[in-house]
C-alpha positions in Angstrom: 0.0 0.0 0.2 1.6 3.1 -1.2 1.8 6.6 0.4 -1.3 8.2 -1.1 -3.1 5.0 -0.4 -3.1 4.9 3.3 -3.4 8.7 3.2 -6.6 8.1 1.4 -7.7 5.2 3.8 -7.1 7.8 6.8 -9.2 10.3 5.3 -12.5 7.5 4.9 -12.1 6.6 8.4 -12.2 10.1 9.4 -15.1 10.8 7.5 -16.7 7.6 7.3 -20.0 9.0 8.0 -19.5 12.5 5.7 -21.5 13.2 2.7 -18.8 12.6 0.0 -18.6 9.4 1.0 -21.5 8.4 -0.9 -21.0 7.9 -4.6 -24.5 9.2 -5.5 -23.9 12.3 -4.0 -20.2 12.7 -5.7 -21.8 11.9 -8.9 -24.6 14.5 -8.3 -21.9 16.8 -7.4 -19.8 16.1 -10.6 -23.3 16.6 -12.9 -23.9 20.1 -11.3 -20.4 21.0 -11.8 -20.7 20.1 -15.6 -23.9 22.1 -15.8 -22.4 25.0 -14.5 -19.5 25.0 -16.3 -21.2 24.8 -19.9 -24.1 26.9 -19.1 -21.5 29.7 -18.1 -19.5 29.2 -21.7 -23.1 28.9 -23.6 -24.3 32.4 -21.7 -20.9 34.1 -21.5 -20.1 37.5 -24.1 -16.4 37.2 -23.4 -16.3 40.9 -23.7 -14.7 43.9 -21.2 -16.6 45.6 -18.8 -19.3 47.7 -20.2 -20.5 51.3 -19.5 -23.9 53.4 -19.4 -23.9 55.4 -22.9 -26.7 57.6 -24.9 -27.0 59.1 -28.0 -26.2 62.9 -26.9 -24.1 62.0 -24.0 -20.5 62.9 -23.5 -17.8 60.1 -23.9 -15.8 59.9 -20.9 -13.1 57.8 -22.1 -11.4 56.2 -25.2 -13.5 53.5 -26.8 -11.9 51.2 -28.9 -13.1 47.8 -30.5 -12.4 44.6 -28.6 -12.8 42.7 -32.0 -13.7 43.0 -35.2 -17.7 43.2 -36.2 -19.9 44.6 -39.0 -21.0 48.1 -38.5 -24.6 47.1 -38.4 -25.7 50.7 -38.2 -23.7 51.9 -41.7 -24.0 48.8 -43.4 -28.0 48.7 -43.0 -28.4 52.4 -44.2 -26.0 51.5 -47.2 -28.3 48.3 -47.9 -31.6 50.2 -47.3 -30.3 53.4 -49.9 -28.9 50.3 -52.7 -32.4 48.7 -52.0 -34.1 52.1 -52.8 -32.4 53.2 -55.8 -33.1 49.4 -57.1 -37.1 49.5 -56.7 -37.1 53.3 -58.5 -35.1 51.4 -61.3 -37.0 48.1 -61.3 -40.7 50.3 -61.3 -39.1 51.9 -65.1 -38.8 48.0 -65.9 -42.5 47.0 -67.7 -41.0 43.1 -67.3 -41.6 43.9 -63.4 -45.5 44.6 -63.7 -47.9 41.9 -63.6 -51.6 42.0 -64.4 -53.8 42.9 -61.2 -56.9 40.9 -60.7 -58.4 43.2 -58.1 -58.9 45.6 -60.6 -61.2 43.2 -62.6 -62.9 42.5 -60.1 -63.8 46.0 -59.3 -64.7 46.7 -62.7 -67.3 43.9 -62.6 -68.3 44.9 -59.2 -68.7 48.9 -60.9 -70.8 47.1 -63.7 -73.2 45.3 -61.1 -73.8 48.4 -59.2 -74.7 50.5 -62.2 -77.5 47.7 -63.2 -78.6 47.6 -59.2 -78.7 51.3 -59.6 -80.9 51.2 -63.0 -83.0 48.6 -61.6 -83.5 50.8 -58.4 -84.1 54.0 -59.9 -86.7 52.2 -62.5 -88.9 51.5 -59.5 -89.0 54.4 -58.6 -89.0 57.2 -61.2 -91.1 55.3 -64.0 -94.0 54.9 -62.8 -94.6 58.9 -62.3 -93.4 59.2 -66.1 -95.5 56.5 -67.2 -98.9 57.3 -65.6 -98.4 60.9 -65.1 -98.0 62.0 -68.8 -97.9 65.4 -68.2 -94.8 65.1 -65.8 -93.3 62.1 -68.0 -90.1 64.1 -69.7 -89.5 65.6 -66.4 -89.8 62.4 -64.2 -87.3 60.4 -66.6 -84.7 63.4 -66.7 -85.2 64.0 -62.7 -84.2 60.0 -62.4 -81.3 60.4 -65.4 -79.9 63.0 -63.4 -79.9 61.4 -60.0 -78.7 58.6 -61.5 -75.7 60.3 -63.2 -74.7 61.9 -59.9 -74.9 58.8 -57.8 -72.9 56.8 -59.8 -70.1 59.5 -60.1 -70.0 60.3 -56.7 -70.3 56.1 -55.1 -68.6 54.6 -58.1 -66.3 57.8 -59.8 -68.1 56.2 -62.8 -69.3 58.8 -65.6 -72.0 57.9 -67.7 -73.4 60.0 -70.6 -77.1 60.8 -69.5 -78.5 59.4 -73.1 -77.1 56.5 -72.0 -78.3 56.2 -68.7 -81.8 57.1 -70.4 -82.0 54.5 -72.6 -80.8 51.6 -69.9 -83.6 52.9 -67.6 -86.2 52.5 -70.5 -85.2 49.4 -71.6 -86.8 46.0 -71.5 -85.7 44.3 -68.9 -84.5 41.3 -70.9 -82.2 43.4 -72.9 -80.9 45.0 -69.2 -80.1 41.5 -68.0 -78.2 41.2 -71.5 -76.3 44.5 -71.4 -75.3 43.1 -68.1 -74.1 39.9 -68.7 -71.9 41.4 -72.1 -70.7 43.7 -70.0 -69.3 42.1 -67.3 -67.6 39.2 -70.2 -66.0 41.6 -72.1 -64.5 43.9 -69.1 -63.0 40.6 -67.4 -61.9 39.3 -70.4 -59.6 42.6 -71.1 -58.7 43.4 -67.9 -57.9 40.0 -67.1 -55.7 39.2 -70.2 -54.5 42.3 -71.2 -51.6 44.2 -70.0 -53.0 47.7 -70.2 -50.9 50.7 -69.4 -51.4 54.2 -69.6 -49.9 54.3 -72.6 -52.0 51.5 -74.2 -55.5 52.4 -72.2 -56.9 54.0 -75.9 -56.3 50.8 -77.3 -58.2 49.1 -75.0 -61.1 50.8 -74.4 -61.1 50.4 -78.1 -61.0 47.0 -78.0 -64.4 46.8 -75.2 -66.2 49.2 -77.5 -65.7 46.7 -81.0 -66.4 44.0 -78.9 -69.9 45.2 -77.9 -70.8 46.3 -81.3 -70.6 42.4 -81.9 -73.3 41.3 -80.2 -77.2 41.1 -80.8 -77.9 43.6 -78.9 -79.5 46.7 -80.4 -77.7 50.1 -81.8 -78.7 51.9 -79.4 -77.9 49.4 -76.5 -74.7 48.3 -78.2 -73.5 52.0 -77.4 -74.5 52.2 -74.2 -72.6 49.0 -73.6 -69.5 50.5 -75.3 -69.9 53.4 -73.0 -70.0 51.3 -70.2 -67.2 49.0 -70.9 -65.1 51.9 -71.8 -65.7 53.3 -68.0 -64.6 50.8 -66.1 -61.2 49.9 -68.2 -58.2 51.2 -66.8 -54.7 50.4 -66.7 -54.8 46.8 -64.5 -51.0 46.5 -64.1 -49.2 46.4 -60.4 -45.4 46.1 -59.7 -44.7 42.2 -58.8 -43.9 41.7 -55.4 -42.1 38.7 -55.9 -39.7 40.3 -58.2 -39.5 43.6 -56.0 -38.3 41.0 -53.3 -35.7 39.3 -55.6 -34.2 42.5 -56.6 -34.2 43.8 -53.2 -32.4 40.8 -51.8 -29.6 41.0 -54.5 -29.5 44.8 -54.0 -28.9 44.2 -50.5 -26.3 41.2 -51.0 -24.1 43.2 -53.0 -23.6 45.7 -50.5 -20.3 45.1 -49.0 -20.5 45.5 -45.2 -18.8 48.3 -43.4 -16.1 46.8 -40.8 -15.1 47.9 -37.7 -11.5 46.8 -37.1 -10.3 45.3 -33.5 -9.0 47.8 -32.2 -10.8 50.7 -33.8 -11.5 53.7 -32.1 -15.4 54.0 -31.9 -15.0 57.4 -30.0 -12.7 59.5 -28.2 -13.2 61.3 -25.1 -14.8 64.4 -25.0 -17.1 63.5 -28.4 -20.8 63.6 -28.1 -21.9 60.2 -28.5 -23.6 59.8 -32.1 -26.6 56.9 -32.6 -24.3 55.2 -35.0 -21.8 55.1 -32.0 -24.3 53.8 -29.6 -25.2 51.0 -32.0 -21.6 49.7 -32.8 -21.0 49.8 -28.8 -24.3 47.7 -28.1 -23.3 45.4 -31.0 -19.7 45.2 -29.2 -21.3 44.1 -25.6 -19.7 47.5 -24.6 -22.9 48.9 -23.3 -24.4 48.0 -20.0 -28.1 46.0 -20.6 -30.5 44.1 -18.9 -29.6 40.6 -19.1 -31.9 38.6 -21.3 -33.6 36.3 -19.3 -35.2 34.6 -21.9 -31.9 33.8 -23.6 -30.4 32.4 -20.6 -33.5 30.4 -19.6 -33.6 29.1 -23.0 -29.7 28.0 -22.7 -30.5 26.8 -19.3 -33.0 24.0 -20.2 -31.0 23.3 -23.8 -27.9 22.0 -21.3 -30.3 20.2 -18.7 -32.0 18.3 -21.6 -28.6 17.4 -23.4 -26.9 16.6 -20.1 -29.8 14.5 -19.0 -30.1 12.5 -22.3 -26.7 11.3 -21.6 -27.2 10.5 -18.1 -30.4 8.5 -18.9 -28.5 6.7 -21.4 -25.6 5.9 -19.1 -28.1 4.6 -16.1 -30.1 2.4 -19.0 -27.2 0.8 -21.2 -24.0 2.2 -19.8 -24.5 1.7 -15.8 -20.6 0.4 -15.0 -19.4 3.9 -16.6 -21.9 5.8 -14.8 -20.8 4.7 -11.3 -16.7 5.3 -12.1 -16.2 8.9 -11.2 -13.5 9.3 -13.0 -15.4 8.1 -16.5 -17.8 11.2 -15.3 -15.2 13.6 -14.9 -13.8 12.7 -18.2 -16.9 13.2 -20.1 -17.5 16.3 -18.3 -13.9 17.6 -19.2 -14.4 16.9 -23.0 -17.7 18.5 -22.9 -17.0 21.6 -21.3 -13.4 22.0 -23.7 -14.9 21.6 -26.4 -17.9 23.5 -25.6 -15.2 26.2 -24.6 -13.5 26.1 -28.4 -16.9 26.4 -29.9 -17.3 29.5 -27.8 -14.2 30.9 -28.5 -14.1 30.4 -32.4 -17.9 32.1 -32.2 -16.0 35.2 -31.4 -13.6 35.3 -34.4 -15.4 38.1 -37.0 -15.4 35.4 -40.1 -18.9 33.3 -41.2 -16.7 30.1 -42.1 -15.3 29.8 -38.7 -18.0 27.7 -37.4 -16.6 25.0 -39.3 -13.6 24.5 -38.1 -14.6 23.5 -34.4 -13.4 20.3 -33.6 -16.6 18.7 -32.6 -15.0 15.4 -34.0 -12.1 15.6 -31.4 -14.3 14.9 -28.1 -16.2 12.0 -30.0 -12.8 10.7 -30.3 -11.5 11.0 -27.1 -14.5 9.7 -25.3 -14.7 5.9 -28.1 -11.1 5.8 -27.3 -11.2 6.2 -23.5 -14.6 5.2 -22.6 -17.0 3.7 -25.3 -17.8 4.3 -28.8 -21.7 3.9 -27.9 -21.3 6.7 -25.6 -19.1 8.7 -28.0 -22.0 8.7 -31.1 -24.7 10.4 -27.9 -21.3 13.1 -26.9 -21.1 14.3 -30.3 -25.2 14.7 -30.8 -24.8 16.8 -27.6 -21.7 18.9 -28.9 -22.9 19.5 -32.4 -26.5 20.9 -31.2 -24.2 23.2 -28.9 -22.2 24.1 -31.8 -25.0 25.1 -33.7 -26.7 27.2 -30.9 -24.0 29.2 -29.9 -23.3 30.1 -33.7 -26.7 31.4 -34.4 -28.9 28.6 -34.0 -27.2 27.7 -37.4 -29.0 24.3 -38.1 -26.6 23.4 -41.0 -23.5 23.9 -38.9 -25.0 21.7 -36.5 -25.3 19.1 -39.2 -21.8 19.4 -40.5 -20.6 18.8 -36.5 -23.0 16.0 -36.4 -21.5 14.5 -39.9 -17.9 14.9 -38.7 -17.9 13.7 -34.9 -19.8 10.6 -36.0 -17.4 9.7 -39.0 -14.6 10.0 -36.8 -16.1 7.8 -34.1 -16.8 4.8 -36.6 -12.8 5.7 -37.9 -11.4 5.1 -34.8 -13.0 1.9 -33.4 -10.4 0.4 -35.8 -7.1 2.5 -34.8 -4.0 0.0 -34.0 -1.7 2.7 -33.4 -1.3 6.4 -32.6 -0.3 7.3 -35.9 -4.1 5.3 -37.4 -5.6 8.8 -35.8 -4.9 10.9 -38.7 -6.6 8.5 -40.7 -9.7 8.6 -38.3 -9.2 12.4 -39.0 -9.0 12.2 -42.6 -12.2 9.8 -42.5 -13.6 12.7 -40.4 -12.7 15.7 -42.9 -13.9 14.1 -45.4 -17.4 13.9 -43.9 -17.4 17.5 -43.4 -16.3 18.4 -46.5 -19.1 16.6 -48.2 -21.5 17.9 -45.9 -20.9 21.3 -46.4 -21.1 20.9 -49.8 -24.3 19.4 -49.0 -25.5 22.6 -47.0 -24.1 24.7 -49.5 -26.0 22.8 -52.5 -28.9 23.2 -50.7 -29.0 26.7 -49.5 -27.2 27.7 -52.9 -25.0 29.2 -51.0 -21.7 30.0 -52.6 -19.6 30.8 -49.9 -20.1 27.0 -48.1 -19.0 25.0 -50.7 -16.3 27.1 -51.7 -14.8 27.0 -48.1 -15.9 23.2 -47.7 -11.7 22.5 -48.1 -12.0 23.6 -44.2 -13.6 20.2 -43.9 -10.5 18.6 -44.1 -8.6 21.3 -41.9 -10.9 20.3 -39.2 -10.5 16.5 -39.3 -7.0 16.8 -39.5 -7.2 19.6 -36.4 -9.3 17.4 -34.2 -6.9 14.1 -34.8 -4.1 16.0 -33.8 -6.0 17.5 -30.8 -6.5 13.7 -29.9 -2.8 12.1 -30.6 -2.0 15.1 -28.0 -4.2 14.7 -25.5 -4.5 11.2 -25.1 -1.7 10.4 -23.1 -2.2 13.3 -20.7 -5.7 12.3 -20.1 -4.9 8.6 -20.0 -3.0 9.5 -17.2 -4.9 12.1 -14.9 -7.8 9.5 -14.8 -6.2 6.5 -15.2 -7.1 5.3 -17.9 -5.5 2.6 -20.4 -6.6 2.9 -24.3 -6.4 0.3 -26.7 -3.7 2.4 -28.3 -1.6 2.1 -25.2 -1.9 -1.5 -25.0 -1.2 -2.2 -28.2 2.0 0.1 -27.8 2.5 -2.2 -24.2 2.3 -5.4 -26.7 5.0 -4.3 -28.6 8.6 -7.0 -28.0 10.5 -4.2 -28.3 9.1 -2.6 -25.0 12.2 -2.6 -22.4 10.6 -5.1 -19.6 9.6 -7.7 -22.2 12.7 -7.2 -24.1 14.5 -8.0 -20.7 12.2 -11.5 -20.1 13.2 -12.4 -23.2 17.3 -12.1 -22.8 17.0 -12.9 -18.7 14.1 -15.2 -18.5 13.4 -16.8 -21.6 11.5 -19.7 -20.4 8.9 -17.1 -18.5 9.1 -15.0 -21.7 8.1 -18.0 -23.6 5.3 -18.9 -21.2 4.2 -15.7 -21.1 3.3 -15.4 -25.0 1.3 -18.7 -24.3 -0.5 -17.8 -21.6 -1.7 -14.6 -23.5 -3.0 -16.5 -26.3 -5.1 -18.4 -23.9 -6.0 -15.4 -22.0 -7.3 -13.8 -24.9 -9.2 -16.4 -26.7 -11.1 -17.3 -23.4 -11.9 -13.6 -22.6 -13.1 -12.7 -26.2 -15.3 -15.9 -25.3 -16.8 -14.5 -22.5 -17.2 -10.9 -24.2 -14.7 -9.2 -22.0 -11.5 -7.1 -23.0 -8.9 -9.5 -24.7 -6.6 -7.4 -25.4 -6.7 -6.0 -22.1 -5.9 -9.6 -21.2 -3.6 -10.6 -23.8 -1.0 -7.6 -22.8 -1.7 -8.5 -19.4 -0.6 -11.8 -19.7 2.8 -10.8 -21.3 3.5 -8.9 -18.1 2.3 -11.0 -15.3 5.5 -12.7 -14.2 7.7 -9.7 -14.7 8.7 -10.0 -10.8 10.3 -13.4 -12.1 13.3 -11.1 -13.7 14.6 -10.6 -10.0 15.7 -14.2 -9.7 14.9 -15.7 -12.9 16.7 -19.2 -12.1 14.6 -20.3 -9.0 11.8 -20.6 -11.6 11.2 -23.8 -13.2 10.7 -22.9 -17.0 14.0 -20.6 -16.8 16.2 -23.9 -14.9 18.4 -25.1 -18.3 20.3 -27.9 -16.0 19.2 -30.3 -14.3 20.6 -28.2 -11.3 17.1 -26.7 -8.6 18.6 -24.2 -6.3 15.6 -24.7 -4.3 16.9 -28.0 -3.4 19.5 -26.4 -0.9 17.0 -24.6 0.8 14.0 -24.6 3.0 10.7 -25.0 1.8 9.3 -21.9 3.5 12.1 -19.6 2.2 11.5 -21.2 -1.6 8.0 -19.9 -1.0 8.9 -16.7 0.0 11.1 -16.7 -2.9 8.1 -17.7 -5.1 5.5 -15.5 -4.0 7.4 -12.3 -4.1 7.7 -12.1 -7.4 4.3 -11.0 -7.5 5.3 -8.1 -5.3 8.6 -7.3 -7.3 6.4 -7.5 -10.4 4.5 -4.5 -9.2 7.0 -2.8 -8.1 9.0 -3.2 -11.4 5.6 -2.3 -13.5 5.2 1.1 -11.1 8.8 1.7 -12.1 8.2 1.4 -15.8 5.0 3.5 -15.3 2.9 1.0 -16.4 -0.8 1.3 -16.5 -2.9 0.7 -12.9 -5.3 -1.9 -14.9 -1.9 -3.9 -15.5 -0.7 -2.8 -12.6 -3.5 -5.1 -11.1 -3.7 -8.1 -13.0 -0.2 -8.7 -11.9 -1.0 -8.3 -8.0 -4.4 -10.5 -8.9 -3.1 -13.1 -11.1 -2.4 -15.9 -7.9 -5.1 -14.5 -5.7 -4.6 -16.3 -2.2 -3.8 -19.5 -4.2 -1.4 -22.5 -2.1 2.3 -22.9 -3.1 1.5 -26.9 -3.0 4.9 -28.1 -3.9 6.3 -26.7 -0.9 3.5 -26.7 1.1 3.5 -30.8 0.8 7.2 -30.4 1.2 7.2 -28.3 3.9 4.5 -30.8 5.5 6.6 -34.3 4.9 10.0 -32.6 6.4 7.9 -31.5 9.8 5.9 -34.2 10.2 5.8 -33.7 13.8 5.0 -29.8 13.3 1.5 -28.3 12.1 2.2 -26.7 8.7 -0.1 -23.5 8.3 -1.2 -23.0 4.7 -0.9 -19.3 5.2 2.4 -19.1 5.0 2.6 -21.1 1.8 -0.1 -18.7 -0.2 0.2 -15.6 -2.0 -0.7 -12.4 -0.7 -3.6 -11.8 -3.2 -5.8 -10.1 -3.5 -8.0 -12.7 -5.2 -9.1 -11.9 -9.0 -11.4 -8.8 -9.4 -12.5 -8.9 -12.8 -13.1 -11.4 -15.5 -9.4 -10.7 -17.0 -7.6 -11.2 -13.7 -9.2 -14.4 -13.1 -9.3 -15.9 -16.7 -5.1 -14.9 -16.5 -4.8 -16.7 -13.6 -6.4 -19.7 -15.3 -4.5 -19.6 -18.5 -1.0 -19.3 -15.9 -2.2 -22.3 -14.0 -3.3 -24.5 -17.3 -0.6 -23.7 -18.9 2.4 -25.0 -16.4 0.0 -28.2 -15.6 -0.3 -28.6 -19.6 3.5 -28.2 -20.1 4.3 -30.8 -17.5 2.1 -34.0 -18.8 4.1 -36.1 -20.6 1.9 -37.4 -23.8 -0.3 -34.3 -24.3 -3.3 -35.9 -25.6 -6.6 -33.5 -26.6 -8.6 -35.7 -23.7 -5.7 -35.4 -21.5 -5.6 -31.9 -22.2 -9.2 -31.5 -21.5 -9.6 -33.2 -18.7 -6.6 -31.4 -16.7 -7.9 -28.2 -17.8 -11.7 -28.6 -16.4 -10.0 -30.1 -13.2 -7.9 -27.1 -12.6 -10.8 -24.4 -13.2 -13.2 -26.7 -10.8 -10.3 -26.8 -8.4 -9.8 -22.9 -8.5 -13.7 -22.2 -8.3 -13.6 -24.9 -5.3 -10.9 -23.0 -3.7 -13.3 -19.7 -3.7 -10.2 -17.9 -6.0 -12.8 -16.6 -8.7 -15.8 -15.7 -6.0 -14.7 -11.9 -6.4 -14.5 -12.0 -10.1 -17.4 -12.0 -12.7 -17.5 -15.1 -14.3 -20.2 -17.3 -14.3 -20.8 -21.4 -14.7 -20.9 -20.8 -18.3 -18.6 -18.4 -18.7 -16.3 -21.3 -17.2 -17.4 -23.6 -19.6 -16.7 -21.5 -22.2 -13.6 -20.7 -21.1 -12.5 -24.4 -20.5 -13.6 -24.3 -24.2 -11.5 -22.0 -25.7 -8.0 -23.5 -23.8 -9.1 -27.1 -25.0 -8.9 -25.2 -28.6 -5.5 -23.3 -28.2 -3.5 -26.1 -26.7 -4.8 -28.3 -29.2 -3.0 -26.4 -31.6 0.1 -26.1 -29.6 0.4 -29.6 -28.7 -0.9 -31.2 -31.6 0.1 -34.3 -32.3 2.9 -35.0 -34.8 3.4 -37.5 -37.7 6.5 -40.2 -36.9 8.5 -40.7 -39.7 9.6 -44.2 -40.6 13.6 -45.0 -39.5 14.3 -45.6 -43.7 13.3 -41.9 -44.1 14.8 -40.6 -40.8 18.1 -42.3 -41.8 18.2 -40.6 -45.3 17.8 -36.9 -43.6 20.6 -37.8 -41.3 22.5 -38.5 -44.4 21.6 -35.8 -46.4 22.3 -33.6 -43.7 25.7 -35.0 -43.1 
């Protein structure tokens, strides 16, 4: 037990009942810290201290821009001027006009009103003219005059008195026909013919010609022509769609006016103009009340994202949720990428958002924790990236595709250089998604700078390569890349093992093959089991010749010393292996495998030898056992079994498949009955799979060889001679 472990034990004992001793409370505290950090990043402005200033006031100090921004006040003015000029020019172009159907409707309403008034006046005035013959002329003239005035006042129609008189005295059927023809002719002309001020007379003439082509009496045809001419008017209006497009194009052509970083906005003693106030506001240099809806919305977004991650971990990866170091690492990656996204969002260039390394976060979680969790983290980071860049859903999609591609690529990483390949894959995905978004939006800028996608992928890969060893060390996590590096035979400890204890080296290689196959069969970390097997006996480097596999002569040093001393030497290789591993700075997970690979097993040979030598005294088993602890994981338990099985099978005189299987299952049963596997996660079903895997591997190693006939052997020996 090292000094840190002793100190930690004392603290736990002193504050045993303290709230921080509760795992759930510590997890909630971690979650609160992660939430607070993300919330601060998402709502922070990262600007200097603001001041109070209004138009017309005198500036108390020089104020300069802390960053480059667009002068929205001046740019908006220029855009308005450009739009106004473009619209004035558009009004002179006939191609920008379209027929207004409302004018046709209005004309038909006017015609309907004329005949409504005619019918009303016929009912009110015509009886007088028909039955009071003396006043007939006066009554009809009065009706015509009143009708003419009413139509001019209510509808703006100037019809002649003769035309109105003819309508008033016309037959009812003729009146209906005149009305129908007037509606048809006016509708056809106003809806189908483009009529401007210049072509108005031509349109009216066409209406008169159409009126003269019917079956009505000549007098009524003249009335119809007059009525049609009175309702025909210019029917063109400027197209709203074309005007909007022209305005947008004019506004887009205006180059934004920039306020450059460190540019003086207002000098001390100057009277502040509205434009300067707007610039200071855009820079965030004016004091204003907090945007409570924005703050609340950001808080809810972070809560939702963290809540989804928490539920996902609780339902699908509870083992990760129980490990505080994994939760802390997850929070650190989220906060770091969010911080970078915030910093990037402050750079005054439209395309900078496409450089945010969301793929870095996905790769780190995939390498150090779990690839499934990495996909969820990528979704959360993509959402935060889009929100921090003006709720840009296109940028969110680009970040998501790049992060997912990176996570899928690192699943096959076998060395650190392969991370660059994963970076290229992420960059390619970002490139394609940027081209797609640019095409959908018809945004040439995004397409033009889609090459930034490759830069983003490579940048993420470089960050991953740089941060990976530090995060591995800080959080005591061993990635697959680190394990693969440790499996290299050129590692110093493995080279020493090969040179100084070759028997142990080859024993470790076979144990690694056995453990890897068995762990893979039960769904454990096969790579960890193989690498742990390579290092499990490095403690034998201290005294290699005291171990059978390294004794190449018939002389055995144990024959000259007491069984108790032999036991101390044999069992000491576990402690000495831990010390060598720590000196070599091997990962803690490998150190644990070294410490646990014998559990509290009994050194049987020397125990029985001591019992035979001291028959009069009682020999204590505890003096002949390894210090432990017992295996705590599947990998440690299987390495223990593989170690025992390999040594036992090597001692068989004739290792036939049946004898090998019998021996393997007997050893596993013995370790199970002794309780050595009680603290591991292995089940009886797992042990059966482990036995099958061991037998399969050992059958390949100790397979039966074909015996050559004596005649062939003599011929071969003759050729060699």
